[in-house]
TORLO-609158 format. One line per field, with one value per residue (C-alpha): residue number from 1; z, y, x. Coordinates in steps of 0.5 Angstrom, whole numbers. Layout:
BEGIN
num <- c(NUM / ...);
zz <- c(Z / ...);
yy <- c(Y / ...);
xx <- c(X / ...);
END
This chain:
BEGIN
num <- c(1 / 2 / 3 / 4 / 5 / 6 / 7 / 8 / 9 / 10 / 11 / 12 / 13 / 14 / 15 / 16 / 17 / 18 / 19 / 20 / 21 / 22 / 23 / 24 / 25 / 26 / 27 / 28 / 29 / 30 / 31 / 32 / 33 / 34 / 35 / 36 / 37 / 38 / 39 / 40 / 41 / 42 / 43 / 44 / 45 / 46 / 47 / 48 / 49 / 50 / 51 / 52 / 53 / 54 / 55 / 56 / 57 / 58 / 59 / 60 / 61 / 62 / 63 / 64 / 65 / 66 / 67 / 68 / 69 / 70 / 71 / 72 / 73 / 74 / 75 / 76 / 77 / 78 / 79 / 80 / 81 / 82 / 83 / 84 / 85 / 86 / 87 / 88 / 89);
zz <- c(-17 / -20 / -15 / -18 / -13 / -15 / -13 / -8 / -5 / -4 / -1 / 4 / 6 / 7 / 13 / 16 / 23 / 22 / 25 / 20 / 14 / 17 / 18 / 11 / 8 / 11 / 9 / 2 / 1 / 4 / -1 / -7 / -5 / -4 / -5 / -1 / 5 / 11 / 15 / 10 / 10 / 2 / 0 / -6 / -4 / -5 / -10 / -14 / -21 / -18 / -18 / -12 / -7 / 0 / 5 / 12 / 14 / 22 / 25 / 24 / 17 / 10 / 3 / -3 / -9 / -16 / -21 / -27 / -30 / -27 / -25 / -23 / -18 / -17 / -10 / -9 / -2 / 5 / 11 / 18 / 17 / 19 / 14 / 8 / 7 / 7 / 0 / -7 / -12);
yy <- c(14 / 16 / 14 / 13 / 11 / 7 / 8 / 3 / 5 / 12 / 9 / 5 / 11 / 16 / 11 / 11 / 14 / 21 / 19 / 13 / 17 / 22 / 16 / 13 / 20 / 20 / 13 / 14 / 20 / 16 / 10 / 15 / 17 / 9 / 4 / -1 / 3 / -2 / 1 / 0 / -8 / -8 / -15 / -19 / -23 / -30 / -32 / -29 / -29 / -24 / -19 / -15 / -12 / -9 / -4 / -2 / 4 / 2 / -5 / -6 / -2 / -4 / -1 / -6 / -4 / -6 / -4 / 0 / 0 / 2 / 9 / 8 / 4 / 4 / 4 / -2 / -2 / 0 / -3 / -7 / -13 / -18 / -16 / -14 / -20 / -24 / -20 / -24 / -20);
xx <- c(16 / 9 / 3 / -4 / -9 / -15 / -23 / -22 / -16 / -20 / -26 / -22 / -17 / -23 / -26 / -19 / -18 / -15 / -8 / -8 / -9 / -3 / 1 / 0 / 1 / 8 / 10 / 7 / 12 / 18 / 15 / 16 / 23 / 25 / 20 / 25 / 26 / 27 / 22 / 17 / 18 / 16 / 14 / 11 / 5 / 3 / 2 / 7 / 4 / -1 / 4 / 1 / 6 / 5 / 8 / 7 / 4 / 5 / 5 / -3 / -4 / -2 / -2 / -3 / 0 / 2 / 7 / 5 / 12 / 19 / 17 / 10 / 5 / -2 / -5 / -10 / -13 / -11 / -13 / -11 / -7 / -12 / -17 / -13 / -9 / -16 / -17 / -17 / -13);
END
């Protein structure tokens, strides 16, 4: 899976604690191999028409993404669960 990151993703990634950055790198590598690996809890978000998906970094942090095509995704944003699910896309 090819992964493209947005400026917004990079901006929020840089603000994360280093341990969360490391966890996100580990989970992203797992995501590249199998986007639906069970521990990632990959899910399509509501409203379904927006085509925004998420996967888990840990119990608190999530990464939102969109499919570009069947072999490529664009990481949109990373952040704490309570904050990230309030964003509008």
